N, C-alpha and C positions, 0 to 999 in steps of 0.2 A: 260423712251421714251428718250427724248431730249440728254441725255448723250449717248444712244445706238448710234444715228445716229453722233453726233459727232464725236464721236471712229468710225464708217462705214467711214465718210467723210473725216478722218484725212490724210489717205495716196494722196486725188488726184486721177484725173482719175476717169476710169471708177468704178463700181462698182462690184463684184463678184455678177453674178446670181443664183439663188438658183434654182437644178434642181428638178425633181421629185419626192418624195417619203421624202423631208423633210416637218415637220409638220406645219409648217410656212403656207405652201400653201396647207391646208388642214383642217383651221379656219377659221371665219370669223372676218373679218378684225375690229378692235375699228374704228367710227366713228371718224373723227379726229373733235378736238373742240378745236382747238386753245393749242395744248398739244406745239408745238414752237413758238418763236417768228418770227414777218419775214424775219429777216436776216436769221437765220437756214431754215425757209419754203424754202425763196429764194436759197439756197445752195443746199436744198433737190432733191429742182426739177427738178434745174440745174444739179445737178449730173443725176438723174433719165432720164435725155433727153440724156445728153453724152453718157449715158448707154445702153440706148435705140440707138441708133445712131452707138458705138461703134460693136453691137453684128452683122448685125442690126438686126433692127425689127422697127415694127410701133407702138407699142404701149408696155406700159413698167406697172406695177403695183406694188406700194410698199412692197406686201409681197414677191413678186419675190427679190428682193434683201434683204428680211430677216426680213421686219418693217412692221408688222402688221396691218399697218394705211390703214386706207379706203381714197388712193390718188393714184391716176393714171395719165399715160401721152399718147400723143398720139399722131403719126406727119408720112403723109404718101407720098412720093413724087410720089407717082403712077409710078412706068417703067413697060416697058411693049409695047406690040401692042394693035395700036387701035381697034382691034379685042375682044384681050384681056380685056381691059378696057371695052368696051362698054358691052361686056358680066357680067362683074361684078360691072356693075352701080362704077368703081374705078376711081375717079380726084384727082389729089394732094389737100392733108387736111394740113393747116396748123396745125403750134405746138399748142395744147393745153390741158392744165390742166385741171380734174377732178378730185371734193373733194366734198366727199360722194354721190358718183353717183349710180341712179338706172333709170333702164329701165323698161318700161311695152310695148307689141305687143299693133302696131297699126293694126288689119287687121288680117287674117288668112295666108298671103300670105309666104311662105316659100322657100329660095334660098338657094343651096346645092353649095358648092365648098368645095376643098381643103384647108385645114389652118394647119397652125404650131404652135409653141410656143418653147418659150427661153427659157422656163424651162424644153422642152420636147425635145433635140438637138438633130438635126437629124433626125428626121421623122414628117409625115404630114397624115392629113386622111382629110376624108369630113365628114362636119360638115353641117346641116341642122339647119339655124337660120331664125328669123323671117326680113322679109323684110322691113319691117317698124316697125319702135322703137319709142317712145318718152321718150326722156331724161330727167331727174332731177336732179338735184342738186346742186355746187357754183362752181365757180372757184376761183383759191389761193386766192385772195383776198375775198372772201364770196359773190364775187357777184353770184347771179340765176342764174342756167340753165334751161328751159325749153322749147323744140325744138325738131321736128319730124326729123328722122335723116333717111335717107333712101340708100339702095346699102352697098356698103365698110365699111364707117364710120360707118353705123348703127353696121355691123358685126364686126368691133374695138370695138365699145365702149360695145356690148352684152359680147366680147372674155373677155375684161379688168375688166368690171364688175363682171362677172362671178366668176375672181381672188380673187376680193374682198371677195363675198361667200364662197371661199374656195374650188371652183370650176374649175376643169380641162378641157380645149377642149376634151380630150381624156373620159371625161365622160357623153359625147352625139356625140359622134362620130360613126358613120357609122364604125364598126370595121375590116369589109372588106377591106375596102380603106385603112387600115393603109399603108403608103408607106413610104420605106427611100428616103431622097429630092434627092437621085440619080436616085431611080424608078421616079421617079415623075418627073424631067429633061429629062430625057429619053423616057419615053411613057405618061405621062400624062399632058402635056403642051397644048392641046388646051384648047380652052377657057373655057367648062362647062364640070364636067365630067362624063357625059353620057358613051364616051368611056369606062373610066375605069370603071363604074361600071356595062356594060355589059361585061367586062374582066374578072374583080374580081369577079364579083359573090353578088351583093349589089343592092338596089334601091334604087331609088331616091324618094323624096314626089312628 
């Protein structure tokens, strides 16, 4: 695995993102257990961050660059109007690394919003996700993570952790909501997807 990553990193710059249909996105990622030395792990994490920024996106999992290891990165500058940010419980999220993450729902509440994926470029769909989760795992230095997240950070964690299980957001989406990025920008930029639900004919939880 280390040799594959060295080869992937050799050209420098942002890494190629694997698109839906590649088997690496459909298998369970291997738990990270020191397969890289610290220097290689740091380089790989830096490349994931650069790739996420270049795309641009707010999260990226290692399988999305063809490496089936349980590592993901996330960072959200939280652009948007105050009304949209408030509805989505979205605030700036500093860069962080998740190693071997898992999550559990805290309560039954769900929140439904449009989301997209760097491995499914050009499209978005409404996904109902847990509004509050408990995240467990480690950071890039093996320090334990055990915390409760809500709102948009909880959504990002669920999306990226699902990638490590071989699940794409489309597997969970309300399929009648599927819209091109252009259609979302033109028609569905409201803070919540109620208008889209009425017009496109899908039910929100």
